[in-house]
N, C-alpha and C positions, 0 to 999 in steps of 0.2 A: 652347562649353559654359557659360561664365560668363553669357553673355547669356541663354541658355535657362534657367539656374538662377534668375537674378534676375527674369526675366520670369515664371516660374512662381510665384514668391513675391509678385509685385506684387499689391497689393489692387485688386480690380475692383469698381466700383460696379454694383449690380444694382437696377434699378427694379422693385420688387415690385408696382407697379400696372400693369406691362406686360401688355397683353393682357386686362385685366380685362373681364369681361362680366357684365351684370346680368340676372337672371331675375326678371321681375315676374309676379305672379299677382293677379287682381282688376282692378278698374277705379279710375279716379281718385276719391279720397276714402276708399277702403278697401283700397288695394293693399298687398301684401307684396312684399319683395324679398330675394333672396339673390345671391351673387356667386361666380363662378369665374374662373380665369385660363386662357386659351387661348394656349399658347406652344409650339406644336408645331414651329415653325421655328427654335428655338434650338439651340445646341450641346449635347452630351450632359450636361455637368456643370451648366450653367445650367438645362437642362430638368429634371434630377434635383432640383436645389435648388428650383425653382419649384413642383414637385409637392408640396413640404412647406408651401407658403404657403396659409394660410386667411385669411378676412376676417370681421371683425365690422362690423356696420352699425348706425348710430344716426341716426334711428329706422329700424326695419325693417318697420313696419306702419302702417296708417292713412295711407298716402301719397297725395298728390295731385300732379298736374302742377304744376311750378313749385316744389315743395319742394326743400330741400337735404338731402342725406344725407352723413354723415361716415363714411368707410371707414377702418378700421385693419387693417393687415396683420400677421399673426402668422406666424413662420417658425422653422425649425430653426436655432437659433443655433450649435449645435456644428458642423453641416455648413457653415454660413457661414464659421466660423473655419477649418475644415479646408481649405476651398477658397479661402480668402482673398477672400471676397466681402464687400462692404460694402453691405448693403441700404439703399436710399435711397427717398424718397417713401413712407414707411411709413404716412402718414396724409394723406388728401386728401378734399376735398369734391367732390360731384358733384350735378348738377341732375337732378331727376326729370322725365322728359318721355316723350311717346309713349304714355301710358296711355289706354285707352279712356275716353270721357266718357259719362255718362248723358244720356239725352234728357230735356228739360224737360217734354215732353208728347207724346202720340201724334201730334200734328200734325207733329212733327219726324221721325218714323220713316218712312223710305222705304217706299213701297207694295210694291216688289219684295222688300224684306227681310221684311215682314209675310207676303207670299205664300209666301216660302221657308219661313218658320216653320210655316205651315199645311201645306205639303207634308211637312215633317219630322214634324209631329204625326200626320198621316194615315198615314204610313209606319210610325210607331211603333206605332200601333194596328192596322195592316194593314187600313185601311179607305180605300184610295186611291180607290175609286169612290163615296165618300160625302162630302158637304159637312158641315161643322160646323153645328150649330144656333145657336151663339153664339160670339162671340170678344171678348176685351177685353185691353187693355194694363194690367197691374198694376204700378204704380210703388211700390216699397217706401217706406214713410213712417217706418220705424224702422231703427236701425243694424243692419246685417247682413242686411236683407231685400233680396234682389236683385230687379231689375226683370224682369218676365216677360210673356210673351204667353200668354193662356189660350184654349184651344179646347175647346168642349163638343160631344160627339157623342152622338147617340141610337143605342143598339144595337138589334138586331133583337128582343131580348126585352123591349123597352120601358124598359130601364134607361138611365141616362145616365152618361157617363164624361168626365172632364176630363183634358186633357193640358196640362202646363205646360212651356213652352219658356223656359229661364232665360237670364240674362246678355245681356239685350237692351241694346245700347249702340252707339256709333257705330263700333265695329269691324265691325259688320254681319256678324258671324260667328254662324251658328246652331250652338250647342253641342249637337250630337246626343247626345253621350255623357252629358249631364246632364239630358236630357228625362225627365220623370216623369209618372205618371198616377195618378188616384184616382177612385173611384166617387163620383158625385154623388147625395146622398140628398135629393131634392126633397120638399118637403111635398106633401100632396094638393092643396092650393090652388095651389101653384106648378106642379104638373104639369097641373092642369086649365086654368090660364091660360097655360101654357107660359112662365111668368115666370122665364126663365133669368137675367136680369139681377138680379132680386130674390134669387135663390139665391146668386149670386156675391157680391152685396153682403153678404148675411148671413154668409157664410163668410170672406170675405177683407177686408172693409172695415176691420177692426180694425188691420191693419198695412199696408194698401195704399191708394193712390189709384187708383180704377178709372175707366178711360175705354173706352167701348164702341168696337168696330171697326164702322164704319157699315154696311159691306156684309154684315154677318152678323146684322143685327137681324131679318130675315125668316126664320122657321124653315123648315128643309127637312125632308123625310121620309127615314127610313132607306132607304138604297139608291138615293137620288136621285143621278144622275150630276152631275158638276160642269159 
């Protein structure tokens, strides 16, 4: 009984960084991070205590691969005293790694990735049997402007619509949930000359570097099969 009594009162060191996992959003250069602790395999008391642990991170945004972040753990001090836990490793540095990187130019973007973005754009507009009349890689030139692939389609009523596929980076993931579209209001001259590149420059050049996708420079007609 004495052994059990003193064993229960013995202070136990608890590593509060145990099982920490980082959740990143965004790509290298402008990523944000949060942290959680995954400790499902611990005994009941330690698990209960670890559920009180939260983390502050500095810096937590504007992150790039190779950066160092400092994590500080906050916890329920009353519970720690009640359970005779001594939290250790309450502050630690971690290296940022594994973030998607931006492409320097369209020449670096794999063709299969571009093709996949085109398929996603046509599905978004429900025009799977129609080829786009124009495509371009829009590389953001201002903070917060994401790199996108733009596809322009001619509708049966003679109007034009643009589909923007965002978050183009070396993760090669097509973010279908973030795809958006907008009507393209070409001038009469742009329509007559089918100057799609001129329209895209006029609308997007202020905050993007524009590189045309070479196989889309020849216009197709509405309803033309791929």
